[in-house]
N, C-alpha and C positions, 0 to 999 in steps of 0.2 A: 625270760633272762634262766640261768641257771644257775643253780642254787648255791652255787661259791658266791657270785657278784650280790646275791643279797645280802650272805652271811656280811658281804664286804663293807656295803654301805651300813648294816649292823651297830658294826665296828665304827664304823665312824662318826653314826648318830650317837652310837654308845659319849665316843671320846668329849662330844661337843656336852652334849647329854650331865656328864661328871664336869668339866669345868665348869658349868652351870653352880654345879652343887658347890665346887668349891668355894666358890666366888660366893655363895648365897650362905655360907657360914663362917665366911671369915671375917664374921663380926653387923656385916650391914644384912642381915638378913631377909627382914621386914623390906629395905627398902629395895634391896637386887627383885626383891618378891613380887614388887608394884613396876623393876620395871620391867621383868622378863614378861610380864603379862601385858602391857604397854609392846614391846617389842611384837609376841609371839601376835596378839591382835593387830595392830600396824602390818606384819607381814602377809596376814591372813584375808586381811580388804584391800590391800590397794598390790599392786603388781605391777611393779617399774623396772621389772627386763627389759633388756632391752632386747634390741630386733631393729638389725639396719643392711640393706639390701643396695651392695653398691655395683653399678653398668650396668651390664645390659638392661631390660625386662627378657621373660623365663616365659612361655607358657608351661601349663600342668600338664595332668591326665583326662582332664576330663576333656580338653578342647578336643584330645586324641579320639574320645571315645560315643563324641558328636557323627564324627567321621565315619558314615555307614556303609558300607558295607567293609569297609576295613576292618583291622583286628588288633587289639592294645595287648600288648606281653611286657607285663614286668617280672624283673628275673634276682632275687634280692640275695643279694652275697655277705656274709654274716663276719667280722672280723678275731680276736683274740681270743679264747679258752675255748671249750669244750665243747659242743652245740650236739645239739637231738636234731631230725627232724620235726615242727609241728613249732621250732624258738618265733617265727615272728606269725603267729597264730596272732596275737594281741594288735602286734602298728596295723594286720592287713584285715583288720574286723573293724579298726577304731575307721581308715582308709574308704571303707565301704562302704561309708556313715555317710563318709564326707561327700560320698562320688552315690549317694542313694541305691551303690546296690543291692536288692534287698533278701536278694537268691542266690543260694550258693549247690557247687555241688553237695549230691549224699555223699559220696565218699572223694578221697582222694588215690592223685594216679601216682606208687611210687615209684622210682624209674632210679635204681642200682649201676652208677657211673661205667662204664673199663671203655676201654682203649686199645687199639694193638698196637698203641708205641709203649703199652706197660703192658703186657702182658700177665694174666692171673693177679693181677694189684687190679684188688679196692679202690675208688675216686674218688667215694664219698655216695651223699641220696641225693635227686631232685626229686624234691616234691611239687603237686601242681596241685591244682586249683583254680574253679572252673564259678567265675560270680556275674552277677547281669539284672541288671532292671525288667520286667517280662514287659512293663505297659509302656516304654518307649526301645528297646533292644537295645538298649545298652550292655557290654556284656567284655570283659575281663579275663587275663588269663594267667595268671598264679605263679611261678617258677621260682620255688626256695632252692635256692642251696648250700646243701650243709657236705663242705670241704673235710670240716677235724678231725672223720674218723683216717685222714689222712697221715695225719701227727700223734693221735691217738696211743700208739704204740710206741714213739719215740722219745711220750711223754712218761711212758713209764718208764724210761733211767733213771728218770728222780720221786719214781711212787715208795721207795723204802727211805722216801723221807717227811712221810705224807704215813709213817707205817707207826704203828704202836706204841714200834721200840725206838725209836726216837721223839714223833709226837707225844708226849705225857709230858715231855720234860722240857715243853717251852709252856706259858702265862697260856692259858684260851685262848684270849685276843689275838698272840703273836702268831700260836696255834694255825687261826683263821687264815690273818693271811699271811702264812706260809704257805694256806694250800692252796690262795687266791693266786699267790709267786706263780708256785712251781705248772699253775694252771693256764695262766697267761703269756710271762715273762719270754717261754720256749718257742711261742710258736713264729713269732718275727727272728730268730735266731734260725728257728726251725726251716721256715721260706729260704732264706740262704744261702741251701745248701742244696742237697738231692732231694727235698721236697717239693721242692719249685714247682719243678716242669711235670710231674703227675699234679701239682693242683692249679697248673695253668692249663692242663689237656681238662681238667675235671668243668674248669669256667668255661674250657672248647666245645665238651661237651655236652651244656647246658643250653651256649648259645646257640648249638646246630638244631640241637630238641625244639627252641625256639624256632627258627626256621622252617621247619623242617614242615610241616603242619598245623592246623588246630588240637583246640582239646580235645578231639574226636579220635583221631588219628595217632593218638599216642596211645603207646600198650599203659594196660592197668596196673603191672607191679612186672619184678624181676627184675636179671640184670641183664644190662642189652647196651649196644652200642651203635650211637646216628653215624651213616657210614658215610654219606657224602651229600655235597648237595648238587642236589643238575639243574639240569632242565626243567623238570619239573616243578621247583620249589623258586623258580625265579621270580612268579606270581604272587607266593606266598610272602616273596622278602618285597619287594617294592608294593605291597598296599599295609601289610602293616605297619604297625607302631614299637620299637624296643625301646623297654627304658630303662633302668638298670640305679637300681637303691643298694647303697654298700656303705659298711659302717665299718671306721679304724683300718687294722688288716686288709678289710675285703675292699677297701675302694684301691689299695695297691693291688688288689689283685685283682681287679675288676679291668686298672688299666693295662698292666702289663699283658694281659689274656687280647687285651685290643690290639695292646702291643705285636705279642705275636700272632693274631691271624692276621693282622696287613701284614708281615711279614710271609707266613701263607702263599696268600696270597698272594705276591708278587711273585714267592716263585710255584703254584702251584702241584705241576710234576718234579719235585721233587720233594713232596710231602704225599705219597698218593702208597698204593699195595704193588706193589708188583705186580698182580692180576686184575688192576680198577686202570680204565682211562678218563672217568668222567668223573674225578673227583669234586672238582672244583669245578664248572661249567663258567665260561664265559658269558652266559647271559644270565648264570646268581651271581655270578661279579658283580656284571654291569648295574646289575637293580643295587648290591647292594652300594658300592659306589655313591646312587642319587638318594639315598636314605640321611637322614635325620636320625641323632640320637639323642637321646638326655641320658646325662648321670648325675641320678640325688646322692653326693658324699656323705653320713652322717662323718662326725667328729672324723673331719677328710685327718690324714696325714702325710701323706707324696711329699712333702719335704723332706720330712724327718727318718722316713725308710727311706729315702732316694740317697743320702749316707751311705758312701763305699760304695754305694753301684756303679753300672758300665752305664754310659749316654744309650738313650736310643738310637736302633742302625739309620734314623733319619731324623734328622731334629733341626731348627733352628730355616727349614726350607718354607714356612707355609704360605708364601706367596707361588713358590715353584708348582706346590700340590694342590691348593687351596684354591687357588686366583683362577677361573676358567682360562686365562689368556698364558695360566705356565710352561713352563716346556714338560711339567711332570706331573701337569692337570688326570689326567688317562691312569695314570698309578697314585691314588687316593685311595684309601679305603670306604670312606667312605665321605657324604658333602658337607657333613660339620656334625661334631662332637661337640652338643651341651651341656658345660660339667657345668652342677650347682654347690657347689665349694659351702657344707654349713659345719660352723666353730662355733664354740662357744669361749670366751678370755677366756676364762677357770677352769676348763677343760685344761688338765693338764701335756696331758697328748694329743691334742689340738693344732693347726692350722688353718690360716691361709692362704690362701693359694695365688703369688704373686704373677704382672702378666711374664716375670721374665725371668720366672722359673715354667710356666706352660712353656716357653716361646723354647728354653732348652731343653731341656727334660720330658717333654712329652714327643710322641711322635707324631712328626709331622702330616706323617699321611694320617691324621686323626679329623683331620679340620677342628680342634679343638678350640673353642668360643672359653672363656672361665668369666662366670658371676659368683658374686662372694656372700656371704648370709653371715651376716654375725649376730651372732644372738646369746641371749642367757637362757639357757634351761635352767638352772635354778636358782633361785632368789638369793640375792645377796643384805644382808642383814646387818649393822651396828650392833655387832656380839660383848653389851658391856662395855662402849667407849672403847675395848682394843683392838677397832678398826674393824673394814669388812671385812665380811667373812663367806665366801662362799663354800660346797660341797662340792673339793673337784671328782668326786665318783660318781657321784650323781648328776655333774655337768657330763661327764661324759659316756655315760649311759643310757642318758633319756632323753638323748634326740625320738629315736624313734616313739615317743607314748607326747612327746612335747605336741601340743593341739596346731599351734603355728607352724607348725613346721608340717605338720602332717595335712595342713589349709593351704600352705604355699604347693607340698610335692599335688598335691587335687586338685587344686585351681589353676596359678598363676602371679604372680605379682608386675603390678606396669599395663597389664592388657585389663580390656575392658571384663573381664569374670573373677578380677579379685575377690575374695571372699570380703563380709562385714571384718572382722574377724581381723586379717589380715591392716585393711586400713585405718582399723582404728588403734592398730598395738605395732605394726612393725613402720621402719620410716626406707625410704626408696628415692634412692640418686642413684639418676643417667648420666655414669659418661659419654660426655662428646670423645668420639672416637678423632 
């Protein structure tokens, strides 16, 4: 979590504290103090946060780890705001504990991403870590994409607004909020402009590095381009397990990135260099078409970020592409994309994914299956009788630190490996097709 996010959380908590102080000194200080203690004590001792899962059961990462010698690979894609390599470390450590991966690589590999489509342009950083359990042989390779370097220079346009010349005129809290706004609000706007394709190229490069080999095959550091997927990589693609975890705008990037790859696979010859003949081999494409991919979307924003956007190239044709009897079954991208969308009703920037949305706005070649997780990330309190209150900032940024979210990603729900925490704290409702 970067400093701007933390400062914003402090602001909201300060506002809530200030409200409490005003009430305490409004004439009934002693009564107010007693009520405040009662509320805080109740909040600490009783966790009544909502956790509901609707639709199909899904398996977690642990099920993939158990399938040796196959490799499990996770790609994490961040959302709005300026990020730096290592931003997902806390999440990874909690996930590793849940998966009992107690050994990690001494160093991390950092690949400066590049592509011939954007010569001379820096596409961000791919930070790779390797974890394992020496006793049972389970291992995991974690890829962390930092794409915000692409938008950083465009947000320099607002640097003057954060300078001393302007900032000193604002109240301190307003100044912190303005810095937060200047850091986060521009990203979805920039993504709709000329930076969209470089960001999607960064995603494609990250996916390519996942598919080309294992931990020991990756470069240690430096600027590199993943060149192609050939027959030599088909076996990796066929046997590896791919998982995507994304937050807010990162979910839009991940979905668009997969749809972009689907388009590239549909016309591979249009997307190769003049001196390359096998950028995308038939065997590699066939291996990908038989795969099941999981996407865990935290603070999902697909519906709002679809507004004003064009429709996918192929939409509303799931039976044609995903049913083995369908006319275009051999033109699908993957066999199944399992999307698990986490949203908190008190997260003002989060939305569920209705089935009709998936049918119309997600490329049919992804063969997407949706499971919605309706979960309270932050606690709801009755603030001195003023009505239910939940901190919307905590609700937006806390997914990757919530034990229930991590338990579902690590294990599953509705399957045999469901953790005791999920059994106790979450309700699962299976929908009949």
